[in-house]
Legacy VTK file of the C-alpha trace (Angstrom):
# vtk DataFile Version 3.0
C-alpha trace
ASCII
DATASET POLYDATA
POINTS 68 float
1.207 -31.999 -25.502
2.205 -33.990 -22.733
1.057 -37.233 -22.103
1.501 -39.582 -18.829
0.268 -43.185 -18.559
-0.021 -44.425 -21.907
-0.909 -48.258 -21.818
2.718 -50.376 -22.810
1.841 -52.580 -25.049
0.788 -52.004 -28.804
-2.415 -50.667 -28.225
-0.912 -47.664 -26.464
1.718 -46.894 -29.696
-1.314 -47.572 -31.643
-4.043 -44.976 -30.114
-1.300 -42.244 -30.338
-0.319 -42.901 -33.736
-4.691 -42.297 -34.457
-4.722 -39.544 -32.616
-2.022 -38.110 -34.435
-4.076 -39.059 -37.662
-7.093 -37.172 -36.305
-5.078 -34.350 -35.658
-3.081 -34.174 -38.962
-6.163 -34.369 -40.547
-7.624 -30.723 -39.046
-5.069 -28.918 -41.554
-1.492 -29.331 -39.010
1.083 -31.512 -39.275
1.480 -33.300 -36.039
4.270 -35.617 -34.437
4.790 -37.568 -31.804
7.204 -40.131 -29.728
6.185 -43.034 -27.254
8.618 -43.865 -24.727
10.008 -47.089 -23.382
8.156 -48.806 -21.508
8.910 -47.845 -17.406
10.265 -50.720 -15.433
8.356 -51.359 -13.122
5.659 -54.493 -12.201
3.091 -55.713 -14.974
0.702 -53.832 -13.892
2.549 -50.388 -13.113
4.281 -50.460 -16.782
3.594 -47.684 -18.562
4.964 -45.320 -21.393
4.990 -41.227 -21.732
4.868 -39.650 -24.936
4.519 -36.442 -26.613
2.693 -34.773 -29.132
3.434 -31.594 -31.077
2.747 -29.492 -34.252
5.895 -29.791 -36.806
5.293 -26.201 -37.673
5.695 -25.100 -33.489
8.744 -27.313 -32.107
11.273 -29.437 -33.719
12.314 -32.246 -31.584
16.029 -32.735 -31.146
18.171 -35.813 -30.357
16.512 -38.846 -29.192
13.378 -39.430 -27.041
14.766 -41.554 -23.739
13.199 -42.460 -20.365
15.393 -41.925 -18.048
16.302 -45.466 -15.364
16.141 -43.833 -11.906
LINES 1 69
68 0 1 2 3 4 5 6 7 8 9 10 11 12 13 14 15 16 17 18 19 20 21 22 23 24 25 26 27 28 29 30 31 32 33 34 35 36 37 38 39 40 41 42 43 44 45 46 47 48 49 50 51 52 53 54 55 56 57 58 59 60 61 62 63 64 65 66 67
């Protein structure tokens, strides 16, 4: 599951952690990763996030945000 326009402050990452915890309580193990903030003005800065079931997907390498 991919999420766009996650709040760049700590609130966005905290909300994602809570979502993963809620999904984990439903019987499957979920993991997630959140990108660094985009390099935009303060009003447009955002993050991207991905959530996945660990039984179905394995993360390979580290996540990054393209600088262009």
